[in-house]
C-alpha positions, 0 to 999 in steps of 0.5 A, a space after each residue: 531475511 530477518 523477520 521479527 513478529 510482535 503480538 502487540 506493538 505501537 508501530 512497526 514503522 517506528 520500531 523499524 526506523 528507530 532500530 534500523 542500524 542494529 536490525 540490518 546487522 542481521 540482514 539487509 532485508 528486514 521485516 517487522 510484523 505484528 498481530 496488533 498495532 496501536 499507533 499505526 502511521 498512515 499517509 500525511 501523518 494520519 493514523 492507520 487503524 489496525 483491525 482484527 484479521 489484518 496485517 500490519 508490516 514494515 520492511 526494508 527494500 531497495 528503491 525502484 530504479 525510478 525511486 518515486 515509482 516504489 509505492 506503486 510497484 509495491 502495490 502492484 506486487 502486493 495485489 498480485 500476491 493476494 490474487 495468487 494466495 487467496 484468489 481475490 481481486 484487489 485494485 489500486 488507487 493512486 498513489 498508495 491505496 488498495 481497494 476491493 472490487 467494489 471500491 472500498 479501501 482495504 489497505 495502504 502503503 507508506 514509503 520513507 526513503 532512508 538513503 540510496 539503498 534503503 526504503 522503509 515500507 509500511 503496509 497495512 491491509 485488512 485481510 479477513 473478517 471485519 465484523 463489528 467494524 463496518 458500521 463505524 467506518 469513516 472512509 469516504 468510500 467505505 471499509 473493505 477487506 480481502 476476504 470477509 469470510 477469513 479469520 486468521 490467528 497469530 501464527 497465520 499473521 506471522 506466516 502470511 507477512 513473511 510470504 508477502 515480503 518474500 514475494 515482493 523481494 522476488 518479483 521486483 519490476 525491472 521494466 518500467 513500461 511493464 509496470 505502467 501497463 500493469 498499473 492500468 490493469 489494476 487501477 480502479 479509477 482509470 478513465 474515471 472522474 477524479 478530484 485532486 487537491 495540490 498546492 491549495 488548488 482543486 482539480 477535477 478531471 479524468 484519470 488517464 494513468 501514470 507518467 514515467 515518475 509515477 505521477 498521476 496523469 489527469 485530462 482536464 479541459 482537453 489537456 493532460 496535467 500531471 500531479 506527483 504528490 497529491 491526494 486523490 478522490 474518486 468521484 461517483 
């Protein structure tokens, strides 16, 4: 594994993609992490805000056996890492968000497919104290963190980033039925009413899990509908 940690960088994702060929000469498994990210990238081109006591990392990984399952797989392995290391429960919101037990967003995952052997994954997570940030939260369901009592320094950000990446590399899913069942265990909104927007159409139904390709399965008018690339909102 090759790991490069920056004190400050515009975007770990952009840096890794722009230097991918050169970096992979050192190792096929490349991790870029930082203590401060000024132009983080979120899903659908949105900005990902990086706060103090957070992790902002990008890394290379082989696609899942079913490539479209890769973001969900990374999410599952990540929440299990934080449970083991910090004794804190996290949950998933389809397709790529990490949530606290009270449903606040604390992290997100972005996967960009480079070729058949390489996915560049961006992962941002609020790990510790968010004092001074909560009142300015613009997230629909609020802003959360893994542990509000936690304060981490530069070296801890570097080391935890490395530990997380190594944990992901060691714990890939080979059995897709196990992945689907584990997703149900960690899905925050299973059997809850959700709103999905796809192709200009609004859909409201009950979330029932994921299909073989990672698509959202939503029960609507007593029928199961599938959505592969959409935005999802949990309805209170």
